[in-house]
Each structure stands twice: as structure tokens, then as C-alpha cells.
N, CA and C atoms as an extended XYZ file, in Angstrom:
381
Properties=species:S:1:pos:R:3:atomname:S:1:resname:S:1:resid:I:1 pbc="F F F"
N        -2.312      -21.515        8.827 N   MET     1
C        -2.554      -20.099        8.592 CA  MET     1
C        -1.956      -19.730        7.232 C   MET     1
N        -2.669      -18.920        6.486 N   SER     2
C        -2.224      -18.518        5.152 CA  SER     2
C        -0.976      -17.630        5.229 C   SER     2
N        -0.226      -17.628        4.147 N   SER     3
C         1.012      -16.841        4.119 CA  SER     3
C         0.724      -15.352        4.256 C   SER     3
N        -0.350      -14.854        3.646 N   TRP     4
C        -0.638      -13.420        3.737 CA  TRP     4
C        -0.983      -13.013        5.164 C   TRP     4
N        -1.614      -13.905        5.910 N   ARG     5
C        -1.914      -13.591        7.313 CA  ARG     5
C        -0.640      -13.630        8.162 C   ARG     5
N         0.192      -14.663        7.949 N   ARG     6
C         1.433      -14.775        8.711 CA  ARG     6
C         2.305      -13.542        8.516 C   ARG     6
N         2.459      -13.124        7.264 N   LYS     7
C         3.294      -11.957        6.971 CA  LYS     7
C         2.666      -10.677        7.521 C   LYS     7
N         1.364      -10.550        7.434 N   ALA     8
C         0.698       -9.363        7.978 CA  ALA     8
C         0.935       -9.263        9.483 C   ALA     8
N         0.833      -10.385       10.187 N   ILE     9
C         1.078      -10.393       11.630 CA  ILE     9
C         2.543      -10.070       11.915 C   ILE     9
N         3.433      -10.568       11.087 N   GLU    10
C         4.864      -10.284       11.258 CA  GLU    10
C         5.128       -8.774       11.150 C   GLU    10
N         4.555       -8.129       10.148 N   PHE    11
C         4.818       -6.711        9.914 CA  PHE    11
C         3.910       -5.778       10.725 C   PHE    11
N         2.729       -6.262       11.100 N   LEU    12
C         1.744       -5.437       11.808 CA  LEU    12
C         1.176       -6.186       13.019 C   LEU    12
N         2.026       -6.530       13.968 N   PRO    13
C         1.561       -7.350       15.096 CA  PRO    13
C         0.446       -6.697       15.899 C   PRO    13
N         0.373       -5.373       15.900 N   GLU    14
C        -0.672       -4.689       16.648 CA  GLU    14
C        -2.060       -4.914       16.045 C   GLU    14
N        -2.109       -5.446       14.832 N   MET    15
C        -3.388       -5.721       14.159 CA  MET    15
C        -3.718       -7.219       14.146 C   MET    15
N        -3.055       -7.982       14.983 N   LYS    16
C        -3.177       -9.444       14.933 CA  LYS    16
C        -4.626       -9.934       14.938 C   LYS    16
N        -5.431       -9.441       15.837 N   GLN    17
C        -6.812       -9.916       15.929 CA  GLN    17
C        -7.581       -9.615       14.640 C   GLN    17
N        -7.420       -8.427       14.120 N   LEU    18
C        -8.096       -8.051       12.881 CA  LEU    18
C        -7.594       -8.898       11.713 C   LEU    18
N        -6.308       -9.138       11.668 N   ILE    19
C        -5.716       -9.945       10.599 CA  ILE    19
C        -6.290      -11.360       10.635 C   ILE    19
N        -6.372      -11.915       11.816 N   GLU    20
C        -6.878      -13.289       11.954 CA  GLU    20
C        -8.347      -13.414       11.574 C   GLU    20
N        -9.109      -12.344       11.697 N   THR    21
C       -10.531      -12.413       11.370 CA  THR    21
C       -10.853      -11.930        9.949 C   THR    21
N        -9.884      -11.364        9.264 N   SER    22
C       -10.113      -10.935        7.878 CA  SER    22
C       -10.232      -12.167        6.994 C   SER    22
N       -11.251      -12.171        6.170 N   GLU    23
C       -11.490      -13.348        5.328 CA  GLU    23
C       -10.661      -13.346        4.056 C   GLU    23
N       -10.302      -12.165        3.569 N   THR    24
C        -9.539      -12.078        2.325 CA  THR    24
C        -8.452      -11.008        2.461 C   THR    24
N        -7.429      -11.086        1.619 N   PRO    25
C        -6.418      -10.023        1.632 CA  PRO    25
C        -7.031       -8.657        1.307 C   PRO    25
N        -8.009       -8.609        0.428 N   GLY    26
C        -8.653       -7.346        0.082 CA  GLY    26
C        -9.356       -6.720        1.272 C   GLY    26
N       -10.056       -7.541        2.031 N   GLU    27
C       -10.733       -7.044        3.228 CA  GLU    27
C        -9.719       -6.444        4.194 C   GLU    27
N        -8.605       -7.127        4.378 N   LEU    28
C        -7.560       -6.640        5.273 CA  LEU    28
C        -6.974       -5.322        4.761 C   LEU    28
N        -6.660       -5.248        3.463 N   TRP    29
C        -6.053       -4.024        2.913 CA  TRP    29
C        -6.990       -2.831        3.015 C   TRP    29
N        -8.292       -3.033        2.923 N   ARG    30
C        -9.223       -1.912        3.067 CA  ARG    30
C        -9.148       -1.323        4.485 C   ARG    30
N        -9.025       -2.188        5.477 N   VAL    31
C        -8.894       -1.720        6.862 CA  VAL    31
C        -7.515       -1.093        7.078 C   VAL    31
N        -6.496       -1.742        6.544 N   ILE    32
C        -5.145       -1.193        6.684 CA  ILE    32
C        -5.090        0.221        6.115 C   ILE    32
N        -5.723        0.433        4.958 N   TYR    33
C        -5.687        1.765        4.352 CA  TYR    33
C        -6.252        2.815        5.314 C   TYR    33
N        -7.380        2.534        5.911 N   GLN    34
C        -7.995        3.496        6.841 CA  GLN    34
C        -7.072        3.790        8.022 C   GLN    34
N        -6.480        2.741        8.582 N   ASP    35
C        -5.557        2.917        9.703 CA  ASP    35
C        -4.271        3.623        9.254 C   ASP    35
N        -3.851        3.379        8.020 N   PHE    36
C        -2.651        4.007        7.470 CA  PHE    36
C        -2.850        5.522        7.357 C   PHE    36
N        -3.995        5.949        6.858 N   VAL    37
C        -4.273        7.384        6.730 CA  VAL    37
C        -4.223        8.041        8.111 C   VAL    37
N        -4.802        7.396        9.094 N   LEU    38
C        -4.762        7.916       10.460 CA  LEU    38
C        -3.317        7.963       10.973 C   LEU    38
N        -2.554        6.924       10.689 N   ALA    39
C        -1.148        6.883       11.120 CA  ALA    39
C        -0.339        8.010       10.485 C   ALA    39
N        -0.639        8.337        9.238 N   VAL    40
C         0.044        9.458        8.577 CA  VAL    40
C        -0.302       10.755        9.307 C   VAL    40
N        -1.563       10.953        9.612 N   GLU    41
C        -1.992       12.162       10.329 CA  GLU    41
C        -1.316       12.265       11.689 C   GLU    41
N        -1.171       11.125       12.362 N   LEU    42
C        -0.582       11.097       13.704 CA  LEU    42
C         0.941       10.948       13.682 C   LEU    42
N         1.504       10.812       12.485 N   LYS    43
C         2.950       10.621       12.305 CA  LYS    43
C         3.457        9.363       13.036 C   LYS    43
N         2.678        8.282       12.939 N   ASN    44
C         3.023        7.003       13.555 CA  ASN    44
C         3.956        6.248       12.609 C   ASN    44
N         5.231        6.563       12.690 N   ARG    45
C         6.218        5.997       11.763 CA  ARG    45
C         6.335        4.487       11.856 C   ARG    45
N         6.185        3.939       13.046 N   LYS    46
C         6.292        2.481       13.210 CA  LYS    46
C         5.204        1.775       12.402 C   LYS    46
N         3.968        2.259       12.510 N   PHE    47
C         2.871        1.632       11.767 CA  PHE    47
C         3.055        1.841       10.269 C   PHE    47
N         3.411        3.054        9.868 N   ILE    48
C         3.636        3.346        8.449 CA  ILE    48
C         4.697        2.409        7.891 C   ILE    48
N         5.793        2.258        8.606 N   HIS    49
C         6.873        1.366        8.162 CA  HIS    49
C         6.378       -0.072        8.041 C   HIS    49
N         5.594       -0.537        9.000 N   GLY    50
C         5.062       -1.901        8.947 CA  GLY    50
C         4.159       -2.115        7.744 C   GLY    50
N         3.307       -1.140        7.460 N   VAL    51
C         2.411       -1.241        6.306 CA  VAL    51
C         3.214       -1.279        5.013 C   VAL    51
N         4.206       -0.403        4.896 N   LEU    52
C         4.998       -0.357        3.669 CA  LEU    52
C         5.837       -1.626        3.488 C   LEU    52
N         6.305       -2.206        4.583 N   ALA    53
C         7.039       -3.474        4.502 CA  ALA    53
C         6.097       -4.598        4.064 C   ALA    53
N         4.885       -4.607        4.591 N   TYR    54
C         3.905       -5.616        4.191 CA  TYR    54
C         3.514       -5.429        2.727 C   TYR    54
N         3.351       -4.185        2.306 N   LEU    55
C         3.063       -3.898        0.900 CA  LEU    55
C         4.170       -4.433        0.001 C   LEU    55
N         5.423       -4.191        0.387 N   ALA    56
C         6.555       -4.671       -0.413 CA  ALA    56
C         6.516       -6.192       -0.529 C   ALA    56
N         6.186       -6.872        0.569 N   TRP    57
C         6.097       -8.331        0.512 CA  TRP    57
C         4.945       -8.764       -0.394 C   TRP    57
N         3.779       -8.139       -0.234 N   CYS    58
C         2.595       -8.523       -1.014 CA  CYS    58
C         2.794       -8.330       -2.514 C   CYS    58
N         3.650       -7.418       -2.893 N   THR    59
C         3.877       -7.135       -4.310 CA  THR    59
C         5.181       -7.749       -4.813 C   THR    59
N         5.766       -8.622       -4.009 N   SER    60
C         7.008       -9.293       -4.406 CA  SER    60
C         6.711      -10.710       -4.898 C   SER    60
N         7.695      -11.309       -5.507 N   GLU    61
C         7.562      -12.694       -5.971 CA  GLU    61
C         7.364      -13.652       -4.807 C   GLU    61
N         7.838      -13.291       -3.627 N   ALA    62
C         7.687      -14.154       -2.450 CA  ALA    62
C         6.216      -14.412       -2.131 C   ALA    62
N         5.349      -13.443       -2.454 N   ALA    63
C         3.911      -13.582       -2.188 CA  ALA    63
C         3.194      -14.320       -3.301 C   ALA    63
N         3.876      -14.548       -4.401 N   GLY    64
C         3.267      -15.226       -5.535 CA  GLY    64
C         3.344      -14.365       -6.777 C   GLY    64
N         2.819      -14.864       -7.873 N   PRO    65
C         2.880      -14.102       -9.126 CA  PRO    65
C         2.058      -12.817       -9.048 C   PRO    65
N         2.374      -11.894       -9.941 N   ALA    66
C         1.673      -10.602       -9.965 CA  ALA    66
C         0.170      -10.774      -10.158 C   ALA    66
N        -0.234      -11.888      -10.692 N   SER    67
C        -1.669      -12.143      -10.913 CA  SER    67
C        -2.370      -12.701       -9.667 C   SER    67
N        -1.627      -12.930       -8.583 N   SER    68
C        -2.233      -13.524       -7.386 CA  SER    68
C        -3.192      -12.550       -6.716 C   SER    68
N        -4.113      -13.110       -5.932 N   ASN    69
C        -5.066      -12.233       -5.248 CA  ASN    69
C        -4.396      -11.418       -4.142 C   ASN    69
N        -3.250      -11.855       -3.644 N   ILE    70
C        -2.502      -11.084       -2.649 CA  ILE    70
C        -1.983       -9.798       -3.288 C   ILE    70
N        -1.365       -9.928       -4.442 N   HIS    71
C        -0.844       -8.768       -5.169 CA  HIS    71
C        -1.990       -7.856       -5.604 C   HIS    71
N        -3.025       -8.453       -6.138 N   HIS    72
C        -4.174       -7.674       -6.616 CA  HIS    72
C        -4.818       -6.883       -5.479 C   HIS    72
N        -4.962       -7.494       -4.322 N   ALA    73
C        -5.571       -6.813       -3.178 CA  ALA    73
C        -4.746       -5.611       -2.744 C   ALA    73
N        -3.434       -5.767       -2.677 N   ALA    74
C        -2.569       -4.648       -2.292 CA  ALA    74
C        -2.685       -3.514       -3.299 C   ALA    74
N        -2.761       -3.874       -4.569 N   SER    75
C        -2.855       -2.857       -5.622 CA  SER    75
C        -4.202       -2.155       -5.617 C   SER    75
N        -5.286       -2.935       -5.620 N   SER    76
C        -6.611       -2.336       -5.786 CA  SER    76
C        -7.208       -1.799       -4.492 C   SER    76
N        -6.831       -2.338       -3.359 N   CYS    77
C        -7.449       -1.915       -2.098 CA  CYS    77
C        -6.562       -0.977       -1.282 C   CYS    77
N        -5.315       -0.802       -1.712 N   PHE    78
C        -4.416        0.091       -0.985 CA  PHE    78
C        -3.797        1.140       -1.908 C   PHE    78
N        -3.047        0.695       -2.899 N   LEU    79
C        -2.342        1.644       -3.767 CA  LEU    79
C        -3.303        2.561       -4.524 C   LEU    79
N        -4.397        2.019       -5.035 N   GLU    80
C        -5.369        2.869       -5.731 CA  GLU    80
C        -5.941        3.921       -4.785 C   GLU    80
N        -6.220        3.535       -3.550 N   ASN    81
C        -6.748        4.484       -2.576 CA  ASN    81
C        -5.729        5.575       -2.240 C   ASN    81
N        -4.470        5.208       -2.171 N   ILE    82
C        -3.427        6.210       -1.948 CA  ILE    82
C        -3.434        7.218       -3.092 C   ILE    82
N        -3.518        6.725       -4.313 N   GLY    83
C        -3.526        7.613       -5.462 CA  GLY    83
C        -4.700        8.567       -5.474 C   GLY    83
N        -5.825        8.116       -4.999 N   HIS    84
C        -7.031        8.944       -5.022 CA  HIS    84
C        -7.125        9.887       -3.817 C   HIS    84
N        -6.146        9.818       -2.938 N   ASN    85
C        -6.094       10.708       -1.774 CA  ASN    85
C        -4.939       11.698       -1.972 C   ASN    85
N        -5.244       12.841       -2.551 N   ARG    86
C        -4.222       13.842       -2.886 CA  ARG    86
C        -3.408       14.290       -1.673 C   ARG    86
N        -3.976       14.186       -0.495 N   GLN    87
C        -3.246       14.589        0.714 CA  GLN    87
C        -2.036       13.694        0.971 C   GLN    87
N        -2.043       12.499        0.392 N   LEU    88
C        -0.927       11.575        0.593 CA  LEU    88
C         0.180       11.741       -0.450 C   LEU    88
N        -0.114       12.410       -1.541 N   TRP    89
C         0.867       12.538       -2.621 CA  TRP    89
C         2.223       13.085       -2.167 C   TRP    89
N         2.268       14.107       -1.318 N   PRO    90
C         3.577       14.651       -0.937 CA  PRO    90
C         4.476       13.651       -0.191 C   PRO    90
N         3.890       12.595        0.342 N   TYR    91
C         4.655       11.609        1.101 CA  TYR    91
C         5.231       10.489        0.228 C   TYR    91
N         4.724       10.352       -0.977 N   LEU    92
C         5.092        9.203       -1.811 CA  LEU    92
C         6.595        9.062       -1.986 C   LEU    92
N         7.294       10.187       -2.162 N   ASN    93
C         8.739       10.073       -2.401 CA  ASN    93
C         9.523        9.767       -1.130 C   ASN    93
N         8.878        9.831        0.018 N   THR    94
C         9.548        9.378        1.241 CA  THR    94
C         9.223        7.914        1.533 C   THR    94
N         8.108        7.439        1.004 N   TRP    95
C         7.705        6.051        1.235 CA  TRP    95
C         8.295        5.092        0.214 C   TRP    95
N         8.442        5.565       -1.023 N   PHE    96
C         8.830        4.674       -2.111 CA  PHE    96
C        10.094        5.153       -2.801 C   PHE    96
N        10.948        4.196       -3.132 N   SER    97
C        12.086        4.505       -3.992 CA  SER    97
C        11.544        4.789       -5.392 C   SER    97
N        12.393        5.302       -6.255 N   LYS    98
C        11.961        5.545       -7.637 CA  LYS    98
C        11.524        4.243       -8.297 C   LYS    98
N        12.250        3.158       -8.042 N   ALA    99
C        11.896        1.860       -8.636 CA  ALA    99
C        10.540        1.381       -8.111 C   ALA    99
N        10.301        1.539       -6.817 N   GLN   100
C         9.012        1.136       -6.256 CA  GLN   100
C         7.885        1.995       -6.833 C   GLN   100
N         8.126        3.297       -6.931 N   PHE   101
C         7.108        4.175       -7.485 CA  PHE   101
C         6.744        3.746       -8.899 C   PHE   101
N         7.737        3.444       -9.699 N   GLU   102
C         7.472        2.998      -11.069 CA  GLU   102
C         6.713        1.671      -11.067 C   GLU   102
N         7.056        0.791      -10.136 N   GLN   103
C         6.359       -0.493      -10.021 CA  GLN   103
C         4.893       -0.289       -9.620 C   GLN   103
N         4.643        0.631       -8.724 N   TYR   104
C         3.305        0.844       -8.177 CA  TYR   104
C         2.486        1.876       -8.952 C   TYR   104
N         3.118        2.632       -9.825 N   LYS   105
C         2.468        3.768      -10.475 CA  LYS   105
C         1.189        3.378      -11.210 C   LYS   105
N         1.161        2.243      -11.859 N   GLY   106
C        -0.042        1.818      -12.571 CA  GLY   106
C        -1.241        1.708      -11.645 C   GLY   106
N        -1.027        1.159      -10.460 N   ALA   107
C        -2.126        1.031       -9.491 CA  ALA   107
C        -2.450        2.377       -8.853 C   ALA   107
N        -1.431        3.126       -8.483 N   ILE   108
C        -1.648        4.423       -7.847 CA  ILE   108
C        -2.418        5.352       -8.782 C   ILE   108
N        -2.112        5.288      -10.056 N   CYS   109
C        -2.717        6.191      -11.040 CA  CYS   109
C        -3.912        5.580      -11.766 C   CYS   109
N        -4.459        4.518      -11.243 N   SER   110
C        -5.585        3.852      -11.884 CA  SER   110
C        -6.743        4.826      -12.096 C   SER   110
N        -7.174        4.940      -13.341 N   GLY   111
C        -8.284        5.811      -13.680 CA  GLY   111
C        -7.913        7.274      -13.863 C   GLY   111
N        -6.636        7.606      -13.767 N   PHE   112
C        -6.198        8.991      -13.893 CA  PHE   112
C        -6.095        9.411      -15.348 C   PHE   112
N        -6.325       10.679      -15.594 N   SER   113
C        -6.040       11.265      -16.903 CA  SER   113
C        -4.525       11.419      -17.033 C   SER   113
N        -4.055       11.595      -18.242 N   GLN   114
C        -2.620       11.801      -18.450 CA  GLN   114
C        -2.133       13.042      -17.700 C   GLN   114
N        -2.951       14.064      -17.672 N   GLU   115
C        -2.594       15.304      -16.968 CA  GLU   115
C        -2.397       15.050      -15.471 C   GLU   115
N        -3.285       14.267      -14.890 N   LYS   116
C        -3.200       13.964      -13.455 CA  LYS   116
C        -1.987       13.072      -13.157 C   LYS   116
N        -1.683       12.146      -14.053 N   ILE   117
C        -0.491       11.299      -13.894 CA  ILE   117
C         0.753       12.182      -13.897 C   ILE   117
N         0.820       13.113      -14.831 N   GLU   118
C         1.974       14.010      -14.916 CA  GLU   118
C         2.094       14.888      -13.671 C   GLU   118
N         0.973       15.310      -13.128 N   GLU   119
C         0.987       16.112      -11.891 CA  GLU   119
C         1.559       15.289      -10.736 C   GLU   119
N         1.103       14.055      -10.598 N   LEU   120
C         1.599       13.180       -9.543 CA  LEU   120
C         3.084       12.900       -9.719 C   LEU   120
N         3.503       12.602      -10.945 N   GLU   121
C         4.928       12.362      -11.223 CA  GLU   121
C         5.767       13.579      -10.870 C   GLU   121
N         5.262       14.747      -11.197 N   SER   122
C         5.982       15.988      -10.895 CA  SER   122
C         6.189       16.135       -9.382 C   SER   122
N         5.163       15.869       -8.623 N   ILE   123
C         5.268       15.957       -7.170 CA  ILE   123
C         6.261       14.917       -6.655 C   ILE   123
N         6.167       13.705       -7.166 N   PHE   124
C         7.063       12.636       -6.698 CA  PHE   124
C         8.522       12.960       -7.031 C   PHE   124
N         8.806       13.325       -8.266 N   TYR   125
C        10.190       13.485       -8.696 CA  TYR   125
C        10.810       14.814       -8.261 C   TYR   125
N         9.997       15.815       -7.931 N   LYS   126
C        10.546       17.083       -7.430 CA  LYS   126
C        10.844       17.030       -5.950 C   LYS   126
N        10.143       16.158       -5.233 N   GLY   127
C        10.289       16.084       -3.782 CA  GLY   127
C        11.533       15.483       -3.381 C   GLY   127
């Protein structure tokens, strides 16, 4: 079993069947994002925590270099979607430390104008 699947099952055991049938990390992150948005609405802290722990692993050196498809999938299939969902912005400062936010900001703000980046930063740093 691949490392990304093993770690996903470790952090998100309730998604085991889906994880085992996902063909790529990107496919998995697209589904995780949808379930994550629902978990935020339902205030499912356990699931939110599991997703954020898996994200931290996927974007760490333990998962491979920043150029790996594991890192890329987390960035392009999860973090970019978070950035494009304004309803999630108020939560960013509870999910991410300042260092994590700075690490993820490029992906979260992908395609943003400078004005929109500044708006997001303002929300993050004021919260």
C-alpha cells in the first residue's frame, strides 16, 4: 500500500474504503474537500482535525519533496479550493498557525489579485 494511502487511513479511518479505492492523491483530496466543507458546516471537529493532520503530513518532507504529486495534490485539490471558498476564510486562523498559513498561502491564494490576497491576509491576521 502506498504511503499516501496508509497515512490517509491513519488520519481518516472513517474514509478507509474510499481511500483504498482512490487511484491518485488528487482524486482523494477532491473528495476530502467536499467532505471537509460538510464537516465545517456540521462542526465535526474530529474529521476537521484528521484532514488538517493529513494535510500537514502531505505537505511535509516526510511525504516527499515539495515537487511530489502528494504535495501537489494537497495544494491544488484542497488548499486552492479552500481559498476559493470565502465561507471558509474566517476559519483559517483557527486551522493554521501563522507559519502554516505562510507555507500554504501560495496555494490558497492561487489566481488571486493582490487586493484579494490582502483581504484574505487581513481576515487571517485580525482573527
